Structures are given as structure tokens and as C-alpha cells.
C-alpha positions in Angstrom: 57.8 34.0 -10.3 59.6 34.7 -13.5 57.8 36.1 -16.4 57.2 34.3 -19.4 59.2 36.0 -22.2 55.8 35.8 -24.4 53.9 38.3 -22.6 56.6 40.7 -21.8 55.6 44.8 -23.0 58.3 46.0 -25.2 61.0 48.6 -22.6 60.0 51.3 -24.7 56.0 50.6 -23.8 56.8 50.6 -20.5 58.9 53.4 -20.3 56.5 55.8 -21.8 53.8 54.8 -19.9 55.8 55.7 -17.0 57.2 58.9 -18.3 52.9 59.9 -19.0 52.1 58.9 -15.8 55.0 61.0 -14.3 54.2 63.7 -16.2 50.5 63.6 -15.4 73.5 23.3 3.6 75.0 19.8 1.9 77.7 18.3 -0.5 80.9 20.5 -1.3 80.9 21.6 -4.8 84.1 19.7 -6.9 86.5 22.4 -6.5 88.6 22.2 -3.3 87.1 24.5 -0.9 87.9 27.4 2.1 86.5 26.2 5.6 87.6 30.2 7.0 84.3 31.5 7.6 84.2 35.2 5.8 81.1 36.8 6.3 81.3 40.1 7.8 79.8 41.5 11.0 76.3 42.3 9.7 75.9 43.9 12.8 75.9 48.1 11.1 74.2 51.3 11.2 71.2 51.5 9.0 71.9 53.3 5.6 70.8 57.3 4.4 68.2 56.5 1.8 66.9 59.3 -0.4 63.4 59.8 -0.6 60.9 58.8 -2.7 60.7 61.8 -4.2 64.4 61.0 -5.8 64.9 61.9 -9.0 67.6 60.8 -12.0 69.7 63.5 -13.6 69.4 63.8 -17.1 73.0 64.3 -19.0 73.4 67.4 -21.0 73.9 65.0 -24.2 70.8 63.1 -23.9 72.2 60.3 -23.5 71.0 59.5 -20.0 67.1 57.6 -19.8 64.8 60.5 -18.0 63.0 59.7 -15.6 60.6 61.6 -12.6 61.7 58.8 -10.1 63.9 56.5 -8.8 65.5 54.2 -11.2 67.3 50.7 -10.9 71.1 51.7 -11.6 72.0 48.7 -13.3 68.5 48.3 -16.0 68.3 52.4 -15.9 64.3 51.1 -16.1 62.0 52.9 -13.3 62.3 51.0 -9.8 58.9 50.9 -7.2 60.8 53.0 -4.8 63.7 54.8 -3.9 64.1 51.6 -1.4 65.1 49.2 -4.1 66.4 51.8 -6.4 69.1 52.0 -3.0 70.1 48.0 -2.9 73.1 46.7 -2.9 74.3 44.6 -5.4 73.7 40.4 -5.4 76.9 38.6 -7.5 76.5 35.0 -8.0 77.9 32.1 -10.0 75.7 29.9 -11.4 77.1 26.7 -13.1 76.5 26.3 -17.2 77.4 22.7 -18.0 74.7 20.7 -19.9 73.4 18.9 -16.8 73.4 22.1 -14.9 70.7 23.7 -17.8 68.2 24.8 -17.2 69.1 27.5 -14.9 67.1 29.3 -12.7 67.0 33.0 -11.9 69.2 34.3 -15.2 66.3 35.9 -16.3 65.8 37.9 -13.6 69.9 39.3 -13.7 70.6 42.8 -14.9 73.8 41.8 -15.6 75.1 38.7 -16.9 78.8 37.7 -17.1 79.0 35.0 -19.9 83.1 33.8 -19.7 85.2 30.9 -20.1 85.8 28.6 -17.0 87.3 24.8 -18.0 86.0 23.7 -20.8 82.9 26.1 -21.2 81.2 29.1 -19.4 80.4 29.5 -16.4 77.8 33.0 -15.3 78.6 35.8 -13.1 75.0 36.8 -12.8 73.9 40.5 -11.2 71.2 41.7 -9.4 69.7 44.2 -8.1 66.5 45.4 -9.1 64.5 42.1 -8.7 65.1 39.4 -6.2 64.3 36.0 -7.3 64.2 32.8 -5.7 65.8 30.2 -5.9 69.0 31.3 -8.3 71.4 28.3 -8.7 72.9 26.1 -10.6 75.4 27.6 -7.8 79.3 26.7 -9.2 82.7 28.0 -7.3 84.3 30.9 -8.0 87.3 31.6 -10.3 89.7 34.2 -10.2 88.5 35.9 -12.8 85.8 37.3 -10.7 87.7 39.4 -8.1 87.8 42.1 -10.8 84.1 42.2 -11.7 83.7 42.0 -8.3 85.8 45.4 -7.7 83.2 47.2 -10.0 80.4 46.8 -8.0 80.3 49.0 -4.5 81.2 46.3 -1.8 78.3 43.2 -3.1 77.2 40.4 -1.9 78.8 37.6 -3.7 77.5 34.1 -3.5 79.2 31.1 -4.5 80.2 26.8 -3.5 83.3 27.9 -2.8 86.8 28.2 -4.6 90.4 26.5 -3.4 92.3 27.9 -1.0 93.9 30.4 -3.7 90.6 31.7 -4.8 89.7 32.0 -1.3 92.2 33.3 0.5 91.8 36.1 -3.2 88.0 36.5 -1.8 88.1 37.6 1.7 90.4 40.6 1.0 88.4 41.8 -1.2 85.6 44.9 -0.9 82.7 42.4 -1.1 80.4 40.4 1.5 81.2 36.8 1.0 78.2 34.5 1.6 79.5 30.9 0.2 78.0 27.9 1.5 80.8 27.0 2.9 80.4 29.6 5.8 76.3 29.6 5.1 73.2 27.2 5.5 70.8 28.9 3.3 71.4 27.0 0.1 70.1 23.4 -0.5 70.5 20.8 -3.2 67.8 19.6 -5.5 68.2 15.7 -5.4 66.5 15.9 -8.9 69.5 16.4 -10.5 72.9 15.2 -10.4 75.4 16.9 -7.6 77.4 19.2 -7.8 75.0 20.6 -10.5 72.1 20.6 -8.1 73.0 23.5 -5.9 70.4 26.3 -5.0 70.2 29.6 -2.4 66.9 32.4 -2.4 68.6 35.3 -3.5 66.0 37.0 -0.3 67.9 35.1 2.4 71.2 35.8 1.0 69.5 39.6 1.0 68.6 39.5 4.7 72.4 38.7 5.8 73.7 42.4 3.9 75.2 44.9 6.4 72.5 48.0 5.9 76.0 50.5 5.5 76.3 48.7 1.7 75.3 51.3 -1.1 74.2 50.9 -4.2 75.8 50.2 -7.2 77.0 52.8 -9.9 75.5 52.7 -13.1 77.8 50.3 -15.3 75.7 51.7 -19.1 74.8 54.8 -20.6 70.7 53.7 -21.3 68.8 56.1 -24.4 65.9 58.2 -23.5 62.8 56.0 -25.1 62.3 58.4 -27.8 66.2 58.6 -28.4 67.4 57.4 -32.1 70.4 55.3 -32.3 73.2 56.8 -33.9 74.1 56.8 -37.3 77.2 54.3 -36.9 74.5 51.3 -36.1 74.1 48.5 -38.7 70.4 46.8 -38.3 71.1 43.1 -37.6 68.3 40.7 -37.6 71.3 37.9 -36.9 71.8 35.4 -35.6 75.3 36.7 -34.0 77.1 34.2 -32.9 79.9 33.6 -30.3 82.2 30.4 -30.7 83.9 30.5 -27.0 86.9 28.2 -26.9 85.9 25.0 -26.0 82.0 25.4 -25.5 79.3 26.5 -26.2 78.3 27.9 -29.5 76.0 30.7 -28.3 73.8 33.3 -31.1 71.4 35.9 -30.0 68.8 36.5 -32.7 66.4 40.0 -32.7 63.2 39.9 -31.6 60.9 42.3 -32.3 58.0 40.6 -30.0 60.0 40.0 -27.8 62.2 43.4 -27.6 65.2 41.5 -26.9 68.1 39.6 -28.0 66.6 35.7 -28.1 69.7 33.3 -26.8 70.7 30.0 -27.8 73.1 27.9 -27.1 74.7 24.9 -29.4 71.6 25.2 -31.3 69.4 24.8 -28.9 66.8 27.8 -27.1 68.7 29.1 -24.1 65.5 28.6 -21.9 65.3 29.0 -17.6 63.4 26.3 -15.1 60.4 27.6 -15.8 60.7 27.2 -19.9 60.8 30.3 -20.8 63.7 31.7 -23.2 66.7 34.1 -22.2 66.3 37.7 -24.3 68.0 40.5 -23.0 67.6 43.7 -24.0 70.9 43.8 -24.5 74.0 42.2 -25.3 77.9 43.8 -25.2 79.8 41.1 -26.6 83.9 42.3 -25.8 86.8 40.7 -27.0 89.1 40.1 -24.4 91.8 37.6 -23.6 92.5 34.7 -21.3 95.7 33.6 -19.6 96.2 31.1 -16.8 94.8 31.8 -13.4 96.8 31.6 -10.5 95.0 29.3 -8.6 95.0 26.5 -10.8 96.8 25.7 -14.0 93.7 24.0 -16.1 91.5 27.1 -15.5 91.4 30.1 -17.4 91.2 34.1 -16.0 90.0 36.5 -18.1 90.7 40.4 -19.0 88.0 42.6 -17.6 90.1 45.5 -17.5 92.5 47.6 -20.0 90.3 47.8 -23.8 89.4 46.5 -27.1 87.2 45.7 -29.5 83.0 45.5 -28.9 80.3 45.4 -30.0 77.0 46.5 -28.7 73.5 44.9 -29.8 70.8 46.7 -29.4 67.1 46.9 -30.4 67.7 45.5 -33.5 71.3 47.0 -34.5 75.0 46.4 -33.8 77.1 49.3 -32.8 80.8 48.4 -33.3 83.6 50.3 -31.2 85.9 50.3 -28.3 85.3 49.2 -24.7 87.4 50.3 -21.8 88.1 49.5 -18.3 90.9 51.6 -16.9 91.2 49.9 -13.3 88.8 46.8 -11.7 87.2 49.6 -9.9 85.9 50.9 -13.3 82.8 50.5 -14.9 82.8 49.3 -18.6 82.9 52.5 -21.2 81.4 51.4 -24.5 82.5 53.8 -27.3 81.5 53.7 -30.9 84.0 54.4 -34.0 83.2 58.2 -33.6 84.7 58.5 -30.0 80.8 59.1 -28.8 79.3 57.0 -25.7 77.5 54.2 -27.1 73.7 54.5 -25.0 71.8 50.9 -24.1 68.3 49.9 -24.1 67.0 50.3 -20.6 66.3 46.9 -19.5 69.3 44.0 -19.1 72.6 43.8 -20.7 74.2 40.0 -20.8 77.9 40.6 -21.4 79.8 37.9 -23.3 83.8 37.8 -22.4 85.2 35.5 -26.5 88.3 36.0 -27.3 89.5 37.6 -30.9 87.7 35.8 -34.0 84.8 34.0 -32.0 82.3 37.1 -33.1 80.5 35.9 -36.5 77.8 38.2 -38.8 75.2 36.5 -40.9 76.6 37.9 -44.3 75.8 41.9 -45.3 75.4 41.9 -41.6 78.4 42.8 -40.4 78.8 46.3 -38.6 80.9 49.1 -39.4 84.4 49.3 -38.0 83.9 45.8 -36.5 87.3 44.6 -35.8 86.8 41.4 -33.4 
């Protein structure tokens, strides 16, 4: 069950308390589909899971969050148990067409990549710390997904399929492919129009996970509870706008009450199916470019490796700098204008992937060194 944002306790409060206690089945998607079962055999030996007394090592430069127990790798937040911290990743392709809104489960994803598809963005939602039931609407894969998937240590992957080129590409990746072309766990919500009505329970997909899949490595560095922001941070009330080519127009506005960046799309609050407005603790806007996908002449393919300008929105501030990801096996590295690693607020992170010239700030709030 989703908890409404208006009742959320700020992340810093949760972490402080933690530290103190420690001290003391149906219609096929609109794209051409693959009929080959790409799911691997799940009969593999059980994993080795660290004991409940496992600790997270803090880095000498004090950029990492300090914790006395297991931590979810993709949020930096304390995990209830070592077993939950050791879960593998589940990535789900989620629809962002107006007929697919409001979505279900996006507010419980650790990382959400927001990137262009045909005429509108589509989400790659990454789950690890929570297992929401259901998630959707689920949509089809794109070649943009390939390099993102390579960065998550053999993730589970859910989508509504893809054309023959995409399906062949997915079979070549180090993933556990669990699309609705090969699985019966998916279902349709008949109150919504197809193809924007396909859903799946994340718990059903996790039940299919081979037992030897590791937990992911962290994608970001997180601040300690009491660590100040760097002097390169600029206070930003927002809204910070991103006008994707095609649509939508997205904006994030800081809310100290919520402790997150309230999201709108096309000037409307971006809410879950339960009516709660999405408000991640962090928003990373990485400027990149798109080429034409080899799978389809009308499909864009994002560049998620290399480097480029970026701005990180965290704790009511914007920090401009550079993003770097040398290969698809690497995680994102975020650095400010001094070349120092940017440490985010522990919590959820949305990664928006627009092209140059599509980001706007309120007058007087453009962060120092912004080049996007």
C-alpha cells in the first residue's frame, strides 16, 4: 500500500532516529512482439546473504551515509534486514502516455529514469528497497534500455515485449527477462483502454528470481545526516522545468514540508493512482543526446554513457556539474564544478534525460556553472 506524501516523515528525521537507536495474460502490446521464451532456468543454488550485523563502511571523505546496519544500496536508507538489502533489482518499463496516467508504483521505485520514446517519455523504474503490487501500466522495451540494464548486476526485467530487433537484443543481455510474452503473471485493467492497461505484481516477478542474483552496487553517493551541502550548491525553490522534445513539460518544485521535489507534468500534479503527488528526494537532470534506434526509424535511442552537463536537485538546492559513465557496466558519477563528488540526500532519485537547451530555472535561481 502506498503511503501518501503528505504523511511522510522527512528523510533526515528517519535517519537520525535510526542512528540514535543504533547507538542505543492477454492482449499483446502495440509493438511487434517476440515469441521466444527468454526466461532463464530458475533452479540455481541459494545465495550467500550477509548476517544481520553487517555494516556499511563510511568513506574517509565523509560523503557516504553512516549506518550501523544493512542499507538499501539504491537509496542509502536503512534496510529492515540484511536479506532485504541483498535483494536484486527489478526494472519495469512504465507507460507515460496521458491515457496511462495516473500510474501505480512509481512512488516506490528507488530510481526512475525518465527518457524519450516516440513523441513522449517513458519510464524505466528500478525497484529494490520495496516490492509494490501492482506496478504499471507496463509498456514495451526500447534499445535505450540496453545500456541502463547493463548497469544493474543481472536485474529482473519486466516489459510488454518489443519488436524482433529489441527482443534479440534483450536475449543477449545479462538480465532475467520476464516479459508478458513469456509469463502469465501480467493482467489487464479493463477499466482502462489498451495498450495502456497492463499491470504486474512485483512480488510475483521476485518469486521467479534465480537465487544467485546479487544485490546491485550503489549508483549514487549519499550525504551523512549532519553533512552540509557543498559551497557550490544554490538554493532553489523552483520550479525547475524540463521540456522534453515532443512531450511532456515536466517541473520539479522543492517542498520542505514533504522533503522532496514535487513533480508536475504539463502543469498538472503528477500523481499516483492513489492520488499522491510524486516527490522524490533527489532529481538528477543529465543532459545527453538521442540518435535513431536501429530497431525502428521512429524510435529515439538515448545515450546513457560518456559524459555531459548535469544538475542535481537535492535538499532544496541545485548543484551543477558533470555526469560521467564511461561504460554501460559503470554507475553514474556526479561531480560539481570543483571536481568533487556530489552526495545526494538518502532517498529516491529520479533521473531525467533531456537534450541541451530543454532545462529552465526561475530567474535568479540558475545554479553557478550551469552549462545545459
